[in-house]
C-alpha angles and dihedrals in degrees: 000000000000119000092199116108116220111258117228124227089239093055092049091050089049090050090053093046092048090052092045096052090050091050093045090051093047100040106014125246096277095050095046117094131192086250088059091050091046092050092048093047096044090235131114122252087245090058090050091049090054087064104029130028094216146334091283091059090051089051091050090050090052091051090051092051091049091049091052091049092050092047091050090048092049090051091052092048092049091048095244094130 
């Protein structure tokens, strides 16, 4: 019997995005490579490519997450939630 829990696509994407934001903050976007993100996330570049086409797509996903967080925060502040 395996003790490994199945990993969801969402949790892998989150793992990649967490690693990417750390790398972008430490090295800057231009100096961060997919190899850097792979090393930080503990995943292979092939695994990253199965979720994101390239570094730009990872960046776009991070911007989307940040936009959602800011929108949620704004709703809370304005009493809409």
